[in-house]
C-alpha positions as CSV (number, residue, x, y, z in Angstrom):
1,M,311.8,105.1,94.2
2,T,313.3,108.5,94.7
3,A,311.7,111.5,93.1
4,I,312.8,115.0,91.9
5,T,310.2,117.7,91.9
6,L,310.6,120.4,89.2
7,N,309.0,123.8,89.7
8,L,308.8,125.3,86.3
9,E,306.5,128.2,87.2
10,S,309.2,130.9,86.5
11,L,309.9,129.4,83.1
12,T,306.5,128.2,81.8
13,T,303.2,126.7,82.7
14,L,302.5,123.4,81.0
15,T,299.0,122.6,80.0
16,H,297.7,119.0,80.5
17,D,298.3,118.4,76.7
18,Q,301.9,119.8,76.9
19,F,302.8,117.7,79.9
20,Y,301.4,114.6,78.1
21,Q,303.5,115.5,75.1
22,L,306.6,115.9,77.3
23,C,305.9,112.4,78.8
24,M,305.4,110.9,75.3
25,N,308.7,112.5,74.1
26,N,310.6,111.0,77.0
27,K,309.1,107.5,77.5
28,D,312.2,106.2,79.3
29,V,311.6,108.7,82.1
30,V,308.8,108.2,84.6
31,M,307.0,111.5,85.2
32,E,304.0,112.5,87.2
33,R,302.3,115.8,87.9
34,S,301.2,116.9,91.4
35,R,297.8,118.5,92.1
36,S,299.6,121.8,92.2
37,G,301.0,121.3,88.7
38,K,304.6,120.6,89.7
39,S,306.4,118.0,87.5
40,I,307.8,115.0,89.4
41,I,310.5,112.8,87.8
42,M,310.8,109.4,89.4
43,L,314.4,108.1,89.5
44,P,315.0,104.4,88.7
45,V,315.6,102.1,91.6
46,G,319.0,100.4,91.7
47,G,321.5,98.8,94.1
48,E,320.5,98.5,97.7
49,S,317.1,100.2,97.3
50,G,316.3,98.0,94.4
51,A,316.9,94.9,96.5
52,K,314.6,96.3,99.2
53,V,311.9,97.0,96.8
54,T,312.2,93.5,95.4
55,L,312.0,92.0,98.9
56,I,308.9,94.0,99.7
57,R,307.2,93.0,96.5
58,C,308.0,89.3,97.2
59,L,306.6,89.6,100.8
60,L,303.4,91.2,99.6
61,R,302.8,88.4,97.1
62,Q,303.1,85.7,99.7
63,P,299.9,84.1,100.8
64,D,298.8,84.5,104.4
65,V,300.2,81.8,106.7
């Protein structure tokens, strides 16, 4: 999954509650917050990278041979 990091320091500083509200208002967008307070938006996986992620998930679920 590709991520975009947003540095909003020059515009505003979001409190924990404000960031939570931002996430609740945009439930279709996967967002995280770094330890330094930067907002990280996770882009959806699709196409070739989606196929790779699916393959990796399948391999991890296989029992040991």
